[in-house]
C-alpha positions, 0 to 999 in steps of 0.5 A: 880340767886336767893339768896335764895331758900326755899323748902317744907313746903309753908302753908296758915296760919289762924290766930284767936284770942280768949280769952283764952285757952283751948277751950273745948268740947261743948264751944261756942267761937267767935273771930275777923275777922281771919288773912290768912296769909303765914306760915312755910316755907314761912313765912321764905321766906317772911321775907328773901324778906323783908331783901332784899334777892332775894327769889324763894320758890319750894313746892306742893299745891292744887288746891283749893282757899287757894292756890290762896291766898297764891300765891298772897300774896308771889308774893305781898311780893316779893318772886318768886312763879314759882316754885310751883306746883298745884296739881289736887284734893288736898288741899293746907296745912293749919294751923288754929292758936288759940291764946289766950290773954296770947299769948299761943296757939293751931294748929289745921290743915292738911298736903295737897300736900306739903306731896307729894313733889318728886325729879322730882318737883325741877330742878337741874338747880334751885338749882345751879342758887341759892347762898343759899337753906333753906330746911325745914324738917317739912314735912319729918315727915309725908311723905317719899316722902318728905324726899327723895326730901329734901335728894336729894336736900341737897345733890345735893347742897353740890355736887355743893358748895352751902351752904345749911341751914336746919330746921328739925322741927318735923323730926329732929330725922328722918333725923339726917344721913343729918348731915354728908352731912351738916358738911362742907356746911351747917348749921343746925338750931333747937329749944331746943327740936329738938336738944335734938330729933335729936341724943335722948340725954339730951340738954347738950349732945347734944351740946358736940356731936355737939361740937365734930362733927365739924359742925354748928349748931344754937339752938334757946332758945326763950327768952334765946337767941340762941347757936351758935356751930361752928368748935368745939365752942359754944357761946351765942347770947342774945336777946332783952327783949319784954315785951308783945309778941302777939304770938311766931308762925313764930318766929323761921321761922323769926330767921332763914330768918334773920340768913340766910340773914346775913350770905349771906351778910357778917355777921359773924355767930355770928353777923347773930346770933345776928341779927337773934335774933332781927328779931324774937323778932320784929315778936313777935308783929305781927301776919303775916310776911306781917306786918313786915316792909321793912328790906333791909337796916337792915343787913348793919346797922348790919354789921356797928354796929358789923363789920364781927368778931367772 
């Protein structure tokens, strides 16, 4: 049995550090040696593993060297990769992340084999044998096949009484119908921009709708912490100040992983939100989730500190 099954958006990140952005046409920019790392939802998978969860990932990769490298790094981090499928004559999704000395970033990448994930790529028995499912909706913004797949996975999970954590990413406005399914057995994790896109409203009005829905939501607000909305009430989860952030890339994934770990290990929703803010702040100082420390005892420390009270 797995504690957490991570579905879709397993990406190879390539980090380049430059002096300044933007890079203009005809500029010649020399960077330090690039850093290669799992990214996207596999960023969350690694951090969840470092927090002591037994984690597996489901997605499609290409049959290129990038997939071999990505699988190797995931396995090194203790993540089970046996459900990853390689697609012949295809490329693994890659994101080139360009970061300047001020921590600003730009992305250049492509959506590869992950856009072809289908319902047949996952066995329902795998879902039934997992305590929780984390679904990234990122590729659903670009692929109807992925949208159909994650919809079926979410429904199958709820039918089997398995808690679902959904981060819709840029697909928030395309999959709002899934919020109804998540009302009783799931939690939606999204940033402020995605929250506004979900209903096409201002953030203030979005929070009102979320409160009235009776569902469970987390709105990630960066340096302002996070807003926990549950059972018609909302509560701000503050975060610690970080004086110098190397990059904010992956901080949202780190938050997701830590929130899930906190909930699964017995923290209250508020306690898990506070833990998630803390782990996200740690991610700000490193490029790769592989560089994050082992945190298998961290949740237990937070339980002793906060208890399980909301």
